[in-house]
LOFILO-497532 format. One record per residue (C-alpha): chain; residue number from 1; x, y, z; residue in three letters. Coordinates in pm, 1 decimal. Each point is the difference from the previous one (the first is absolute). Layout:
BEGIN
A,NUM,X,Y,Z,ALA
...
END
This chain:
BEGIN
A,1,-1837.1,4403.1,-522.1,MET
A,2,-135.7,-304.8,52.6,HIS
A,3,-235.2,-155.8,-244.3,CYS
A,4,-283.9,-277.3,19.8,ILE
A,5,126.2,-311.5,-257.4,PRO
A,6,-240.3,-8.1,-273.4,ARG
A,7,-173.4,-284.4,58.4,PRO
A,8,-42.7,74.6,352.8,LYS
A,9,-175.7,345.1,-83.1,LEU
A,10,-195.8,-240.4,-312.4,TYR
A,11,-135.0,-241.5,308.1,ARG
A,12,-98.6,311.5,259.4,VAL
A,13,-148.1,195.5,-296.0,GLY
A,14,-231.7,-287.8,-52.9,MET
A,15,-63.2,-18.3,369.2,THR
A,16,-119.1,381.6,-8.7,VAL
A,17,-219.3,-62.6,-257.6,VAL
A,18,-178.1,-329.5,147.1,LEU
A,19,-39.6,263.6,298.5,LEU
A,20,-179.1,224.4,-257.4,VAL
A,21,-235.4,-182.5,-195.7,VAL
A,22,-176.2,-161.4,337.4,PRO
A,23,28.7,381.3,130.5,THR
A,24,-145.9,109.4,-282.9,VAL
A,25,-323.0,-233.6,-38.8,VAL
A,26,-109.4,22.6,388.6,TYR
A,27,19.8,403.7,58.9,TYR
A,28,-96.9,109.5,-409.3,ILE
A,29,-220.9,-308.8,-119.6,VAL
A,30,-160.2,-152.6,312.3,VAL
A,31,2.5,272.8,234.9,ASP
A,32,-59.4,271.8,-195.6,THR
A,33,-153.8,-79.4,-278.6,LEU
A,34,-182.7,-256.2,100.5,GLU
A,35,106.1,-180.0,-257.0,LEU
A,36,-46.2,-379.2,-9.7,LEU
A,37,91.3,-174.2,-330.7,PRO
A,38,-63.7,-328.9,30.7,ILE
A,39,-324.4,-13.9,279.2,PRO
A,40,90.2,-189.9,334.7,GLY
A,41,394.0,39.7,-112.8,LEU
A,42,97.7,156.3,333.4,PHE
A,43,-307.6,-101.7,205.9,PHE
A,44,266.1,-154.2,267.0,PHE
A,45,137.2,332.9,30.6,GLU
A,46,-336.9,209.0,12.8,LEU
A,47,-40.0,-281.9,332.2,LYS
A,48,252.6,107.6,126.7,ASN
A,49,161.5,-352.0,-28.8,ASP
A,50,403.5,21.5,-71.8,VAL
A,51,11.9,357.8,-100.7,GLN
A,52,298.1,77.5,-218.9,GLY
A,53,55.8,-344.0,-156.1,SER
A,54,106.8,142.2,-322.0,LEU
A,55,330.4,118.3,153.1,TYR
A,56,122.9,-331.8,25.9,PHE
A,57,86.4,28.4,-377.7,VAL
A,58,286.2,207.5,113.2,ALA
A,59,91.5,-129.8,316.7,MET
A,60,24.8,-341.2,-136.1,ALA
A,61,209.6,116.8,-272.2,PHE
A,62,190.1,227.7,241.9,ALA
A,63,101.7,-282.1,190.5,ALA
A,64,141.2,-244.9,-316.2,ILE
A,65,168.0,337.9,-144.3,ALA
A,66,131.7,221.0,306.1,LEU
A,67,165.4,-49.5,282.6,THR
A,68,-149.4,-82.6,348.3,TRP
A,69,14.9,390.5,-0.8,ARG
A,70,-176.2,63.7,-278.0,GLY
A,71,-269.2,-223.6,77.1,PHE
A,72,-42.2,168.1,375.5,ALA
A,73,-36.9,356.3,-239.5,PHE
A,74,-243.5,-184.2,-209.2,THR
A,75,-252.6,-91.9,252.1,TRP
A,76,44.4,293.6,251.8,LEU
A,77,-97.4,203.0,-324.2,ALA
A,78,-231.8,-189.4,-82.3,ALA
A,79,-155.3,-21.0,342.1,PHE
A,80,-21.5,372.0,51.7,LEU
A,81,-130.2,56.0,-305.5,ILE
A,82,-307.2,-223.2,42.3,HIS
A,83,2.4,38.0,387.5,LEU
A,84,-256.4,356.0,-112.6,PRO
A,85,-283.9,-186.7,-187.9,ARG
A,86,29.6,-344.7,247.2,THR
A,87,-97.3,270.6,277.9,VAL
A,88,-241.4,161.3,-209.3,THR
A,89,-193.7,-293.8,-153.1,PHE
A,90,45.9,-263.3,301.3,THR
A,91,-384.1,8.7,154.5,LEU
A,92,132.2,-148.6,351.2,SER
A,93,273.2,-90.3,240.2,THR
A,94,-12.9,-323.7,-86.6,GLU
A,95,42.7,20.2,-327.7,SER
A,96,290.0,335.5,-23.8,LEU
A,97,176.3,-329.3,287.2,VAL
A,98,-35.2,-182.9,-259.5,HIS
A,99,98.0,214.0,-275.0,ASN
A,100,285.9,130.3,163.4,LEU
A,101,131.2,-396.7,149.7,GLY
A,102,13.1,-105.5,-319.3,PHE
A,103,245.5,248.0,-129.6,TRP
A,104,250.4,-202.3,143.3,PHE
A,105,-36.2,-320.9,-134.5,PHE
A,106,197.8,118.6,-342.6,PRO
A,107,256.8,162.6,237.1,LEU
A,108,47.1,-342.4,182.3,LEU
A,109,1.3,-172.8,-379.4,ALA
A,110,241.4,267.7,-144.2,GLY
A,111,221.0,9.0,289.6,ALA
A,112,80.4,-385.4,-19.8,VAL
A,113,55.9,-28.4,-447.6,VAL
A,114,232.8,348.9,53.3,THR
A,115,187.4,-148.7,324.7,LEU
A,116,12.5,-313.1,-211.3,GLU
A,117,125.8,143.8,-314.2,ARG
A,118,247.4,238.8,177.8,HIS
A,119,101.9,-354.4,148.7,TRP
A,120,12.0,-141.0,-312.7,ARG
A,121,233.3,269.7,-106.2,ALA
A,122,260.6,-4.3,295.7,THR
A,123,61.9,-363.2,-72.6,GLN
A,124,37.4,107.5,-349.6,ARG
A,125,291.7,269.0,122.9,GLY
A,126,121.8,-273.9,191.4,ILE
A,127,73.6,-281.8,-300.8,GLU
A,128,105.0,276.6,-218.6,LEU
A,129,252.6,90.8,289.5,GLU
A,130,113.6,-341.9,40.6,ARG
A,131,21.4,-46.4,-395.2,GLN
A,132,204.3,283.6,-13.5,GLN
A,133,242.8,-76.7,235.5,GLU
A,134,4.2,-375.7,-121.3,ARG
A,135,108.5,142.3,-355.1,GLU
A,136,247.4,236.5,166.9,LEU
A,137,168.2,-288.7,196.0,TYR
A,138,6.0,-152.6,-258.4,ILE
A,139,173.1,269.3,-191.9,GLN
A,140,238.1,9.2,247.4,LYS
A,141,89.7,-408.4,9.2,ILE
A,142,64.1,22.2,-431.3,LEU
A,143,201.3,338.7,36.8,VAL
A,144,228.8,-214.4,303.4,ALA
A,145,-19.2,-313.3,-216.3,GLN
A,146,172.4,200.9,-334.2,GLU
A,147,251.5,160.8,296.9,GLU
A,148,124.3,-353.1,129.6,GLU
A,149,29.3,-131.8,-349.9,ARG
A,150,195.9,264.8,-113.0,LEU
A,151,218.1,-62.8,259.8,ARG
A,152,29.7,-316.8,-24.7,ILE
A,153,76.8,68.4,-379.9,SER
A,154,251.1,196.5,93.7,LYS
A,155,165.3,-219.5,202.1,GLU
A,156,3.7,-303.7,-216.2,ILE
A,157,112.8,236.4,-285.4,HIS
A,158,293.0,171.4,184.3,ASP
A,159,120.3,-243.3,231.3,GLU
A,160,-88.1,-362.9,-60.9,THR
A,161,6.2,10.9,-351.4,LEU
A,162,318.8,184.8,-61.2,GLN
A,163,192.5,-287.9,245.0,ASP
A,164,-162.3,-232.8,-249.7,LEU
A,165,161.0,186.8,-226.8,LEU
A,166,340.0,17.3,167.0,ALA
A,167,-28.3,-388.0,43.2,LEU
A,168,-62.7,-56.2,-374.1,ALA
A,169,317.5,173.0,-34.1,TYR
A,170,219.2,-147.9,229.7,VAL
A,171,-72.2,-343.0,-142.5,ALA
A,172,56.2,159.7,-346.7,ASP
A,173,351.6,104.2,103.6,ALA
A,174,73.5,-282.7,163.2,MET
A,175,-103.8,-224.1,-307.7,ILE
A,176,254.2,187.2,-213.1,LYS
A,177,274.1,-90.8,266.4,GLU
A,178,-69.6,-333.4,76.2,CYS
A,179,298.9,-210.7,-79.2,PRO
A,180,-7.4,-184.3,-346.2,GLU
A,181,-91.6,-362.4,50.7,GLY
A,182,-234.4,99.4,355.1,ASP
A,183,-353.2,-101.6,-196.3,GLY
A,184,-140.0,-24.3,350.1,ARG
A,185,71.3,312.1,153.3,LEU
A,186,-97.7,203.2,-333.2,GLU
A,187,-332.5,-188.0,27.9,GLU
A,188,-120.3,39.2,290.1,LYS
A,189,142.7,447.0,-50.6,ALA
A,190,-251.8,-65.8,-298.4,GLY
A,191,-245.3,-91.0,162.9,SER
A,192,18.9,251.5,292.8,ILE
A,193,3.0,222.4,-258.1,LYS
A,194,-307.4,-88.4,-212.3,ASP
A,195,-170.5,-79.2,340.8,THR
A,196,67.2,378.8,76.4,SER
A,197,-113.9,119.1,-291.3,LEU
A,198,-360.1,-155.8,-43.5,ARG
A,199,-57.5,42.3,395.3,VAL
A,200,112.8,406.8,-82.7,ALA
A,201,-240.3,-33.0,-313.9,HIS
A,202,-298.9,-108.5,165.9,GLU
A,203,78.0,272.8,284.6,LEU
A,204,-37.1,245.8,-260.8,ARG
A,205,-321.7,-144.1,-119.9,ARG
A,206,-127.2,-6.5,360.3,ILE
A,207,127.4,439.1,83.2,SER
A,208,-158.6,89.2,-371.0,SER
A,209,-320.8,-217.4,172.1,ASP
A,210,51.9,176.2,345.3,LEU
A,211,-16.0,341.7,-202.1,ARG
A,212,148.6,23.6,-316.6,PRO
A,213,261.6,295.4,-75.1,SER
A,214,-171.8,115.1,-325.9,THR
A,215,-320.2,102.0,256.4,LEU
A,216,198.7,272.5,131.5,ASP
A,217,235.9,120.9,-261.3,HIS
A,218,-180.3,-43.4,-302.1,LEU
A,219,-393.4,-15.3,91.7,GLY
A,220,-291.2,-241.8,-44.8,LEU
A,221,-1.1,-29.4,-370.7,VAL
A,222,337.1,-146.4,-26.9,PRO
A,223,-20.6,-224.8,331.8,SER
A,224,-346.5,-158.0,-179.3,LEU
A,225,150.3,-71.0,-314.9,ARG
A,226,344.7,-194.6,196.8,ALA
A,227,-303.6,-164.6,202.0,LEU
A,228,-207.7,-117.0,-314.8,ALA
A,229,324.4,-129.2,-195.3,GLU
A,230,113.3,-182.1,349.8,ARG
A,231,-318.8,-163.2,24.4,THR
A,232,23.3,-149.1,-312.4,GLY
A,233,354.1,-101.3,-8.0,ASP
A,234,-65.9,-132.6,359.1,GLU
A,235,-326.8,-170.0,-26.8,ALA
A,236,-45.6,-38.1,-398.5,GLY
A,237,-299.9,245.8,-55.4,ILE
A,238,102.2,235.9,-208.4,PRO
A,239,-175.3,262.0,147.6,THR
A,240,-77.2,363.7,-205.8,LEU
A,241,13.1,379.5,140.0,LEU
A,242,-205.6,226.9,-122.0,THR
A,243,73.5,341.0,87.1,VAL
A,244,-274.1,294.6,-180.4,LEU
A,245,15.0,422.0,65.4,GLY
A,246,300.2,170.9,86.8,VAL
A,247,135.8,-230.4,272.1,PRO
A,248,179.7,230.6,359.9,ARG
A,249,130.0,-38.1,312.6,ARG
A,250,-229.4,-16.4,312.8,LEU
A,251,-42.8,72.7,339.6,ASP
A,252,285.0,-302.5,155.0,LYS
A,253,-279.7,-200.9,173.7,GLU
A,254,-178.3,-15.0,-266.3,ALA
A,255,251.2,-160.0,-253.3,GLU
A,256,88.3,-245.0,279.9,ILE
A,257,-384.5,-85.3,42.0,ALA
A,258,-108.6,-56.0,-340.1,ILE
A,259,387.1,-185.9,-80.1,TYR
A,260,-138.2,-228.4,307.7,ARG
A,261,-336.5,-29.0,-128.2,ILE
A,262,114.2,-72.4,-356.4,VAL
A,263,240.8,-262.4,201.7,GLN
A,264,-249.0,-208.1,184.3,GLU
A,265,-214.5,-20.3,-313.2,ALA
A,266,295.7,-132.7,-198.7,LEU
A,267,72.5,-243.8,312.4,THR
A,268,-344.9,-109.9,28.0,ASN
A,269,-2.5,-67.7,-386.8,VAL
A,270,328.6,-188.7,8.1,ARG
A,271,-148.0,-203.6,273.1,LYS
A,272,-356.2,-41.2,-68.0,HIS
A,273,-98.2,27.4,-357.3,SER
A,274,179.7,-224.0,-228.3,ALA
A,275,-2.1,287.3,-288.8,ALA
A,276,217.9,-0.8,-298.1,THR
A,277,12.7,359.8,6.7,GLU
A,278,-45.4,335.6,214.2,ALA
A,279,-56.0,359.5,-3.4,TRP
A,280,1.6,300.4,117.8,VAL
A,281,-141.0,329.3,-67.8,LYS
A,282,65.2,381.5,108.9,LEU
A,283,-206.5,269.3,-85.1,GLU
A,284,150.0,360.2,69.2,PHE
A,285,-278.1,249.2,-5.1,THR
A,286,-27.9,343.5,197.0,ARG
A,287,0.1,-55.1,319.7,GLY
A,288,-7.1,-447.6,44.7,SER
A,289,115.8,-281.1,-156.3,LEU
A,290,-212.3,-285.0,-90.0,LYS
A,291,125.9,-351.4,47.4,LEU
A,292,-55.0,-362.8,-155.9,GLN
A,293,182.4,-311.0,64.3,ILE
A,294,-103.3,-284.9,-167.5,GLY
A,295,33.4,-342.0,-105.2,ASP
A,296,-140.8,-276.1,-238.2,ASN
A,297,11.3,-292.0,309.3,GLY
A,298,-255.6,-214.6,134.1,HIS
A,299,-218.2,256.1,174.6,GLY
A,300,-265.3,-12.6,245.6,PHE
A,301,-314.1,107.5,68.4,THR
A,302,42.9,238.8,277.1,PRO
A,303,-300.0,-95.1,285.1,LYS
A,304,193.2,227.6,255.2,LEU
A,305,-96.8,301.1,152.5,HIS
A,306,321.8,200.4,45.7,MET
A,307,-17.0,30.8,368.1,ASP
A,308,65.7,-367.8,79.8,ARG
A,309,281.8,27.4,-205.4,LEU
A,310,183.7,-81.6,328.5,ALA
A,311,-158.5,-288.5,162.1,SER
A,312,-37.4,-178.0,-374.8,GLU
A,313,362.7,13.5,-1.1,GLY
A,314,52.4,245.5,-306.2,HIS
A,315,234.6,232.6,157.2,LEU
A,316,203.6,99.1,-372.9,GLY
A,317,-381.9,106.4,-120.4,LEU
A,318,-12.9,136.8,408.0,LEU
A,319,373.4,196.4,-28.6,GLY
A,320,-105.5,161.8,-320.3,ILE
A,321,-332.1,150.3,108.3,ARG
A,322,181.0,137.3,265.0,GLU
A,323,228.7,143.7,-171.5,ARG
A,324,-282.2,132.0,-228.4,VAL
A,325,-238.9,123.9,304.2,THR
A,326,323.3,211.2,120.7,ALA
A,327,70.8,167.0,-297.8,LEU
A,328,-415.7,78.2,-53.2,GLY
A,329,-32.5,-197.2,-281.7,GLY
A,330,-209.5,-250.2,-180.2,SER
A,331,12.3,-357.1,-71.7,LEU
A,332,-214.9,-218.4,-230.1,ARG
A,333,78.9,-409.2,-3.0,LEU
A,334,-124.0,-146.6,-345.2,GLN
A,335,65.6,-369.1,15.6,SER
A,336,-208.9,-330.2,-191.8,ARG
A,337,64.4,-311.4,-65.5,ALA
A,338,279.9,-60.2,-266.7,ALA
A,339,-45.3,339.5,-154.3,THR
A,340,309.4,108.7,300.6,GLY
A,341,-11.9,318.8,214.5,THR
A,342,55.5,360.5,-31.8,VAL
A,343,12.1,253.4,275.2,LEU
A,344,-95.0,372.6,-33.7,HIS
A,345,139.7,265.9,187.7,LEU
A,346,-61.9,387.5,20.1,ARG
A,347,244.1,158.4,172.5,ILE
A,348,-27.6,340.9,108.3,PRO
A,349,363.9,183.2,0.7,VAL
A,350,151.8,304.6,-61.3,PRO
A,351,268.6,58.3,-188.9,ALA
A,352,368.5,86.9,167.5,MET
A,353,181.4,84.7,-344.3,GLU
A,354,-68.9,-54.4,-332.0,ALA
A,355,235.7,-233.9,-229.5,THR
A,356,-40.5,-87.6,-341.4,ASN
A,357,149.7,-409.5,0.8,PRO
A,358,-83.7,-187.5,-339.5,ARG
A,359,-354.1,-117.1,103.7,SER
A,360,-98.3,-323.4,-205.0,GLY
A,361,19.8,-408.0,59.3,SER
A,362,279.6,-193.2,73.6,THR
END
């Protein structure tokens, strides 16, 4: 059974009331009882000029609050209700034509208003559809990007990294097998071993940045803990991770997106903030995750609208915003000069399974 939504039902009810009120005024107060509380109030009506003008209020409301069908019905109802009175109290053919003709002016005005509102609603619908398509397209790009990162990370770890370790092993064997007194050959083999191990270590770091193995096997919190420690070790910016509530495994895509958000935010801290410390705070609540990423750097005064991030070159913040939007969350940036910057995020994420790792700070 089809039901009329409450807001529309209210508008229809108001329109009916606005039709009933002038009907009562015309047919009972004025015509039947012949009462005029204010002398001359209906002087123009009694002179057969602009008959039924009190119905204009109902028609104007219908043109604004209802669709063109609602307005057309309101106009037709007002016209038919007042037509007997118009004919009865018209003193001449000229006045009758004048009054009947005047009814078409509100019809024309209402048609213009309702058609214009319909056009605006259509444009809003088109814009909303384009926005949804854009968000879906960006979401697919992010998914494809993560799949490509995972593929490259696996290739680095399973192929290139293993080849370098094998090369270091061969170089180490050469060192052990070098004839005594052949220091030059031993030095070259040692150089090959050291270089191989150094490159392997760098490739391991790159592979972890592309897709940390802990994210797939251990989950979000251990991965963020490792990221915070690496930020402190490599950038010299001590990063505190605080976890409130009961940590739990989340949807895989949600964990990846949240990790990338924190990773991008900490990258911005390393590159732009000149901070001496940073922090990440996660709060697990029922059905949502609250996240704060902050630093004590020089900060800045945000003057940009979030829609202008790309044109102004703030691609890091743009990526964060797009990931938050894809998760259906909200993002707020808090920053002032010399006081640091804090990102506040709230993301609705369903729990996949409950876990009870130790919460606290690192």
